[in-house]
C-alpha positions as CSV (number, residue, x, y, z in Angstrom):
1,M,8.3,-9.8,-4.1
2,S,6.3,-12.5,-5.7
3,K,6.9,-16.2,-5.0
4,L,8.3,-16.5,-8.5
5,N,10.8,-13.7,-7.9
6,N,11.8,-15.2,-4.6
7,F,12.4,-18.6,-6.2
8,L,14.5,-16.9,-8.9
9,L,16.6,-15.2,-6.3
10,L,17.0,-18.5,-4.5
11,I,18.3,-20.1,-7.7
12,I,20.7,-17.2,-8.4
13,C,22.1,-17.3,-4.9
14,Y,22.6,-21.1,-4.9
15,L,24.4,-21.0,-8.3
16,L,26.7,-18.3,-7.0
17,S,27.3,-20.2,-3.8
18,F,29.2,-22.9,-5.8
19,I,31.6,-20.1,-6.7
20,F,31.8,-17.9,-3.7
21,G,30.7,-20.4,-0.9
22,K,28.3,-19.8,1.9
23,A,28.1,-16.7,4.1
24,N,28.3,-18.6,7.4
25,R,31.9,-18.1,8.3
26,T,33.1,-16.6,11.5
27,T,34.4,-13.0,11.1
28,F,36.9,-11.5,13.5
29,N,37.3,-7.8,13.9
30,P,34.8,-6.8,11.1
31,K,35.5,-3.4,9.6
32,K,32.2,-2.9,7.8
33,I,28.8,-4.1,9.2
34,V,25.3,-3.8,7.8
35,V,22.0,-4.2,9.6
36,F,19.0,-4.7,7.4
37,R,15.5,-3.8,8.8
38,S,12.6,-4.2,6.4
39,K,9.7,-3.5,8.8
40,P,8.9,0.3,8.8
41,H,7.0,0.7,12.1
42,V,8.4,3.0,14.8
43,G,8.0,0.7,17.8
44,D,9.5,-2.3,16.0
45,M,12.6,-0.4,15.1
46,V,13.2,0.8,18.6
47,Y,13.8,-2.9,19.6
48,V,16.7,-3.0,17.2
49,T,18.6,0.0,18.6
50,P,20.6,-1.9,21.2
51,L,22.5,-3.6,18.3
52,F,24.2,-0.4,17.2
53,R,25.6,0.4,20.7
54,A,26.8,-3.2,21.1
55,I,28.6,-3.1,17.8
56,K,30.3,0.2,18.4
57,K,31.2,-0.8,22.0
58,T,32.9,-4.0,20.7
59,Y,34.3,-2.5,17.5
60,P,34.6,1.2,17.9
61,E,36.4,1.7,14.6
62,S,33.9,-0.3,12.5
63,R,31.6,1.3,10.0
64,V,28.0,0.6,10.7
65,I,25.4,0.9,7.9
66,L,21.7,0.5,8.5
67,I,19.3,-0.1,5.6
68,G,15.6,0.1,6.0
69,G,12.4,1.7,4.8
70,G,9.3,3.6,6.0
71,R,10.0,5.6,9.2
72,V,13.2,3.7,10.1
73,G,15.4,6.7,9.2
74,E,13.4,9.0,11.4
75,V,13.6,6.6,14.4
76,I,17.4,6.3,14.2
77,A,18.1,9.9,13.4
78,H,21.0,11.5,15.4
79,N,22.2,8.1,16.6
80,P,26.0,8.4,16.9
81,D,26.5,4.6,16.6
82,I,25.2,4.5,13.0
83,D,27.6,5.8,10.4
84,E,25.2,5.7,7.4
85,Y,21.5,5.1,6.7
86,I,20.4,3.8,3.3
87,E,16.7,4.1,2.5
88,Y,15.5,0.9,0.9
89,K,12.8,1.6,-1.7
90,N,12.7,-0.1,-5.1
91,N,16.5,-0.1,-5.2
92,F,17.4,-3.8,-4.8
93,W,20.0,-4.1,-7.4
94,Q,21.5,-0.6,-6.7
95,V,22.0,-1.6,-3.1
96,I,23.6,-4.9,-4.1
97,K,26.1,-3.0,-6.3
98,R,26.9,-0.6,-3.5
99,F,27.5,-3.4,-1.0
100,R,29.8,-5.3,-3.4
101,N,31.9,-2.1,-3.7
102,E,31.8,-1.6,0.1
103,K,33.0,-5.2,0.7
104,I,30.9,-5.8,3.8
105,D,32.4,-8.1,6.4
106,F,29.2,-8.9,8.4
107,G,25.5,-8.4,8.0
108,C,22.3,-9.3,9.9
109,M,18.6,-9.2,9.2
110,A,17.0,-7.5,12.2
111,N,13.5,-8.9,11.6
112,L,12.0,-12.3,10.8
113,G,13.7,-13.3,7.6
114,T,12.6,-12.6,4.0
115,T,14.0,-14.1,0.9
116,E,14.4,-10.7,-0.6
117,G,16.4,-9.3,2.4
118,L,18.7,-12.4,2.7
119,A,19.3,-12.4,-1.1
120,L,20.2,-8.8,-1.0
121,L,22.9,-9.4,1.6
122,Y,24.2,-12.5,-0.1
123,L,24.3,-11.0,-3.6
124,G,25.8,-7.9,-2.1
125,G,28.9,-10.0,-1.2
126,V,28.4,-9.8,2.6
127,K,30.9,-12.4,3.9
128,S,29.0,-13.5,7.0
129,I,25.2,-13.2,7.4
130,S,23.2,-13.7,10.6
131,V,19.5,-14.4,10.3
132,F,16.5,-15.8,12.3
133,E,14.6,-19.0,11.8
134,S,11.2,-19.6,13.2
135,A,7.9,-21.3,12.6
136,D,6.8,-18.3,10.6
137,T,9.9,-18.3,8.3
138,A,9.5,-22.1,7.8
139,K,6.3,-21.3,5.8
140,S,8.4,-19.9,3.0
141,F,10.1,-22.5,0.8
142,S,12.6,-20.0,-0.7
143,Y,13.7,-18.6,2.6
144,T,13.9,-22.0,4.2
145,Q,16.4,-23.1,1.6
146,L,18.2,-19.8,1.3
147,K,18.9,-19.5,5.0
148,K,21.2,-22.6,4.7
149,L,23.7,-20.2,3.2
150,A,23.8,-18.1,6.4
151,I,24.1,-18.4,10.2
152,T,20.8,-19.0,11.8
153,H,19.4,-18.2,15.3
154,P,16.1,-19.3,16.8
155,F,13.3,-16.7,17.2
156,S,10.8,-17.8,19.9
157,S,7.4,-16.3,20.7
158,G,6.5,-15.5,24.3
159,T,9.9,-14.2,25.2
160,Y,11.4,-10.7,25.4
161,V,12.4,-9.7,21.8
162,P,15.5,-7.5,22.3
163,P,17.8,-10.3,23.6
164,L,16.8,-12.3,20.5
165,Y,18.0,-9.5,18.3
166,M,21.2,-9.3,20.2
167,N,21.9,-13.0,19.5
168,L,22.3,-12.0,15.8
169,L,25.7,-10.5,16.9
170,N,27.0,-13.7,18.3
171,P,29.0,-14.6,15.2
172,I,31.1,-11.5,15.7
173,V,31.2,-11.8,19.5
174,A,29.5,-8.4,19.9
175,N,26.5,-9.5,22.0
176,T,27.1,-7.3,25.1
177,G,23.8,-8.3,26.7
178,D,22.8,-4.7,27.1
179,T,19.3,-4.4,25.7
180,H,18.5,-0.9,26.7
181,F,16.9,1.0,23.8
182,R,18.6,4.1,22.6
183,L,16.9,7.0,20.8
184,Y,18.1,10.5,20.1
185,Y,16.7,13.9,19.1
186,S,18.0,17.2,17.8
187,N,18.7,20.4,19.8
188,E,16.1,22.0,17.5
189,A,13.4,19.5,18.7
190,K,14.4,20.2,22.3
191,Q,14.0,23.9,21.8
192,K,10.6,23.4,20.2
193,I,9.4,21.3,23.1
194,S,10.6,23.9,25.5
195,A,8.6,26.5,23.6
196,L,5.6,24.2,23.5
197,F,5.6,24.0,27.3
198,S,6.1,27.7,27.7
199,D,3.2,28.4,25.3
200,H,0.9,26.3,27.5
201,G,2.1,27.6,30.8
202,V,3.9,24.3,31.7
203,G,7.1,24.3,33.6
204,I,9.8,21.7,33.0
205,N,9.4,20.6,36.6
206,D,5.6,20.2,36.3
207,F,4.0,16.7,36.4
208,I,3.9,16.2,32.6
209,V,1.9,13.2,31.5
210,G,1.7,11.9,28.0
211,L,-1.3,9.8,26.9
212,A,-0.9,7.4,23.9
213,V,-4.5,6.6,23.3
214,G,-4.2,5.1,19.8
215,G,-1.9,2.5,18.3
216,S,-1.3,0.4,15.2
217,T,-4.7,-1.4,15.3
218,E,-8.0,-0.5,17.0
219,D,-8.2,-3.8,18.9
220,R,-5.3,-2.4,21.0
221,W,-7.2,0.8,21.9
222,W,-8.4,1.1,25.5
223,P,-11.8,2.9,25.4
224,A,-11.4,6.7,25.2
225,E,-13.9,7.4,27.9
226,R,-11.7,5.4,30.4
227,F,-8.6,7.1,29.3
228,A,-10.3,10.4,29.9
229,R,-11.3,9.4,33.4
230,V,-7.8,8.4,34.2
231,G,-6.6,11.8,32.8
232,K,-9.2,13.6,35.0
233,Y,-8.0,11.7,38.1
234,L,-4.4,12.7,37.4
235,H,-5.2,16.3,36.8
236,E,-7.6,16.8,39.7
237,K,-5.5,14.9,42.3
238,Y,-2.0,15.5,41.1
239,N,-2.2,18.6,38.9
240,A,-1.0,16.6,35.9
241,K,-0.4,18.5,32.7
242,L,-1.9,16.3,30.0
243,F,-0.6,15.8,26.4
244,L,-2.0,13.4,23.9
245,V,0.4,11.9,21.4
246,G,-0.2,10.0,18.2
247,A,-0.2,10.0,14.4
248,G,-2.4,9.3,11.5
249,K,-5.5,7.2,12.4
250,D,-4.8,7.9,16.1
251,E,-6.8,11.1,15.4
252,K,-10.0,9.2,16.1
253,A,-8.9,8.0,19.5
254,I,-7.4,11.4,20.4
255,S,-10.6,13.3,19.4
256,E,-12.8,11.0,21.4
257,T,-10.6,11.3,24.5
258,L,-10.6,15.1,24.3
259,K,-14.4,15.0,24.0
260,Y,-14.7,13.0,27.2
261,L,-12.1,15.1,29.0
262,G,-14.5,18.0,28.6
263,D,-13.1,21.1,30.3
264,I,-9.9,19.4,31.6
265,P,-7.0,21.1,29.9
266,A,-5.1,18.8,27.5
267,V,-2.8,19.5,24.6
268,N,-3.2,17.6,21.3
269,L,0.2,16.6,19.8
270,L,-1.2,14.7,16.9
271,N,1.2,14.3,14.0
272,Q,4.3,15.8,15.6
273,S,7.5,15.2,13.7
274,L,9.2,12.1,15.0
275,D,12.1,14.2,16.2
276,E,9.8,16.4,18.4
277,F,7.8,13.3,19.4
278,K,11.0,11.8,20.9
279,A,12.0,15.1,22.6
280,F,8.5,15.4,24.1
281,I,8.6,11.9,25.6
282,A,12.1,12.4,26.9
283,H,10.9,15.5,28.9
284,S,7.7,13.8,30.2
285,K,7.4,12.6,33.8
286,L,5.0,9.7,32.9
287,M,3.6,8.0,29.9
288,I,0.4,6.0,29.9
289,G,-0.8,4.3,26.7
290,N,-1.8,1.3,24.7
291,D,0.8,-1.2,23.5
292,S,2.4,1.0,20.9
293,G,5.5,2.9,19.8
294,P,5.2,5.7,22.4
295,M,5.6,3.2,25.2
296,V,8.9,1.7,24.0
297,T,10.0,5.2,23.3
298,A,9.4,6.0,26.9
299,D,11.6,2.9,27.8
300,A,14.4,4.3,25.7
301,F,14.4,7.5,27.7
302,D,13.8,5.8,31.0
303,V,10.5,7.6,31.4
304,P,8.1,5.9,33.9
305,N,5.3,4.3,32.0
306,L,2.1,2.2,32.3
307,V,1.3,0.0,29.3
308,L,-2.3,-1.1,28.7
309,V,-2.3,-4.5,26.9
310,G,-5.1,-6.3,25.1
311,P,-4.5,-8.9,22.4
312,T,-0.7,-8.8,22.3
313,D,1.8,-10.7,24.5
314,W,3.5,-8.1,26.7
315,R,6.3,-10.4,27.5
316,E,7.6,-10.1,23.9
317,Y,7.7,-6.3,23.8
318,H,8.1,-4.8,27.2
319,R,10.5,-5.1,30.2
320,P,9.3,-7.0,33.3
321,P,7.4,-4.7,35.6
322,G,9.3,-2.6,38.1
323,P,8.4,0.3,40.4
324,F,8.5,2.8,37.5
325,N,7.2,0.7,34.6
326,R,4.0,-1.3,35.0
327,I,1.9,-3.5,32.8
328,S,-1.9,-3.6,33.0
329,A,-3.1,-6.6,30.9
330,S,-6.6,-7.6,30.0
331,P,-7.4,-11.1,31.5
332,D,-9.0,-12.3,28.3
333,K,-6.9,-10.5,25.6
334,K,-9.7,-8.1,24.9
335,I,-8.7,-4.5,25.6
336,E,-12.2,-3.4,26.5
337,S,-12.2,-6.0,29.3
338,L,-9.4,-4.1,31.1
339,S,-11.0,-2.3,34.0
340,E,-10.2,1.1,35.3
341,T,-9.7,-0.5,38.7
342,L,-6.8,-2.6,37.4
343,V,-5.3,0.3,35.6
344,L,-5.5,2.6,38.6
345,Q,-3.9,-0.1,40.8
346,E,-0.8,-0.2,38.6
347,L,-0.8,3.6,38.1
348,N,-0.8,4.1,41.8
349,I,2.3,1.9,42.2
350,I,4.2,4.2,39.8
351,L,2.8,7.4,41.5
352,T,4.0,6.1,44.9
353,S,7.4,5.2,43.5
354,L,7.7,8.7,42.0
355,G,6.7,10.4,45.2
356,I,4.2,12.6,43.4
357,N,2.5,15.0,45.9
358,V,-1.3,15.2,46.0
359,K,-2.6,18.5,44.7
């Protein structure tokens, strides 16, 4: 929305606040809960999934509604902790009407705040609203004023993001501290992945390795030639079965990697359905990729993974390194500066932990 529209929403909300009061009250035993997520990206949505488990564990009889756009619905498909998903797309006033009829007890904005999102919850009659405040949100006059009607929580850079999202549940005492991501896929997707493996002569017990060679922006892409050499190393030494995952503009990175792989067998899974994408990663033995959605998806299914990091701060988006999950970060924030030597050092830690036999 434009700044003018945001300002008008601010005025409307403040006028109504004189009648209905603020949405910053403590709510006990909420019956209906809404989570609003405006960012559509796959990886960003994965960080939010612990909230739904925490809510249902604390209030198993509650009704949980998620509202979002883009690919949010695909990411959370088959999640048993979400009772309803509402797609948000040019339906601001319709959603408000729906929420007022639902009589929502508690709502939270699971992303850095927007005036539009907060106004939607407030005008929808949500009794208690939990939102973030940060240096970024302070740049918006309308949001800075509007958040005074809600319960605010600090959002800090340089720290692991999932616990910050969990803090949004503090007003209803539902922060369980469990930040494990949770994703699900259909039986149909599982069957298709089994057929995929069968078609390529891959057994479920083979060393199945997924390579996520693309990502949201090209400044995160490790050079395709280096990815290919790591793939060759895994295939020739450990008989790894290679699969390349990605969507949309990742086609460029996948095509280049396949070119450099030459006669090394690899399966191109570009533009899988998200359901099958999740099922594939869940059945992989190892994922290697740039800082992107496939890597946090691997975390959700406890699949060992090696994340290659350039310009981003890995502390915000990935778990601390362990024997089965490693981070290989560029020393100068430029992904092309990340050497194969550093990547192989981290990769070999995982291989040793897995006990993978040499071919």
